[in-house]
C-alpha positions in Angstrom: 88.5 139.6 154.7 91.7 137.8 155.2 90.6 134.7 154.2 88.6 135.8 151.2 91.9 137.8 150.1 93.8 134.3 150.4 90.6 132.5 148.6 91.0 135.1 145.7 94.8 135.0 145.6 94.2 131.4 145.0 91.8 131.6 142.7 93.9 133.7 140.7 96.9 131.4 140.8 94.8 129.0 139.9 93.1 130.1 136.6 96.2 131.5 135.4 97.5 127.8 135.7 95.0 126.1 134.4 94.0 128.6 131.4 95.9 126.4 128.9 94.4 123.2 129.9 91.0 125.2 130.0 91.7 126.2 125.9 92.9 122.9 125.1 97.0 122.8 125.1 98.8 121.2 122.5 101.9 119.0 123.3 105.0 120.8 123.7 107.3 121.1 120.8 110.2 118.3 122.4 106.7 116.0 122.9 105.4 116.4 119.5 109.4 115.5 118.0 109.3 112.3 120.1 106.0 111.1 119.0 106.6 111.6 115.1 110.0 109.7 116.0 108.3 106.9 117.9 105.4 106.8 114.8 108.1 107.0 112.1 110.7 104.5 113.8 108.6 101.6 112.3 109.8 100.6 108.9 106.7 100.3 106.9 105.8 104.1 108.2 106.5 105.9 105.2 106.2 109.5 106.9 103.9 111.3 109.6 101.5 113.5 107.3 100.2 115.5 110.2 99.8 115.0 113.9 97.3 116.6 116.1 97.8 116.7 120.0 95.7 118.2 122.8 95.9 117.7 127.3 93.1 116.6 128.2 94.2 116.6 131.9 97.5 117.3 133.4 98.8 114.0 132.8 97.1 113.2 130.0 97.8 113.3 126.4 95.5 113.4 122.9 96.9 112.6 119.7 95.4 112.1 116.6 98.0 111.4 113.5 97.8 110.4 110.0 100.2 108.0 109.1 101.2 107.4 105.3 102.0 103.6 104.6 102.8 101.0 101.8 100.0 101.1 99.7 100.0 97.2 99.3 100.1 96.6 102.8 96.8 94.3 104.1 94.2 95.0 106.6 96.1 93.1 108.9 99.8 94.3 108.2 98.2 97.7 108.9 96.2 96.4 112.5 99.6 95.2 113.3 101.7 98.6 112.6 98.7 100.8 114.4 99.4 98.5 117.6 103.0 98.7 117.7 103.2 102.6 116.8 100.3 103.2 119.8 102.8 100.7 122.3 105.9 103.1 121.1 104.4 106.3 121.5 103.0 104.9 124.9 106.3 103.6 126.1 108.1 107.1 125.1 105.6 109.6 126.1 103.8 108.4 129.4 100.9 111.0 129.3 100.1 109.6 125.9 96.3 108.4 127.0 94.2 108.2 124.0 95.8 107.9 120.3 94.0 108.0 116.9 96.1 106.5 114.3 95.0 106.7 110.8 96.9 105.1 107.9 97.0 106.4 104.6 99.0 105.9 101.0 100.4 108.6 99.2 97.3 108.0 96.3 94.6 108.5 99.4 96.4 111.5 100.2 96.3 113.1 97.5 92.7 112.6 96.6 91.5 114.0 99.9 93.3 117.4 99.1 
């Protein structure tokens, strides 16, 4: 009976602690600000249009963001921009494992609304 109660109590504590991971907890506001600051640190990024984050595990974060960039950038410049941005985010936030960054221009962003 004692072992059953102990296991029940442990299961209850774990359910409360892991509930946010099961339903898809986003990054904390401080982490989201750090991500936006790291992305906007590049002079070729005009602004972060939007960002979505989700914890995939206790120490693993999925990040998706849309970045407004100069419309005259070449594909090679965009590629380098995204690589730099990913490096800055990962350096500043160790739990950032998976990043999906979508570049857009102001004109493209208006067309998708």
